[in-house]
C-alpha angles and dihedrals in degrees: 000000000000142000141246089255099048103025132234121314098200147342130208121218112212107147093254095141125057092224094056115113125191120186098166102249094040134026141181108229113198096206127226136307136035092079121113121175093347095307130101103246105162142009119280120244129215099254141109110355093009090057091047090054089048087056089053091051095046093046097040092240118152122232127218114245130207122186125209110229125189110233121170091342093307129102113238122187118225125191110237103181139248121330131190119229108232102173138027129189125185 
């Protein structure tokens, strides 16, 4: 959740986008949108959650990160902590 005015509260990494990268101590988060039925079907636009993350980046505010981990064939989300956004592409 979040807003353009106040920034993003949290994001969840779950491997839902083919461009996502997760190296443990850093990750490339694709953002939200453009995904229909688990497939990238159109370009993302800078609105809603993506604008909230842009606010975090511009104001230097960290964002809470949860990671989806597969445990016994179920995805469990684990809180990983606060992360700083160091790059933004649009």
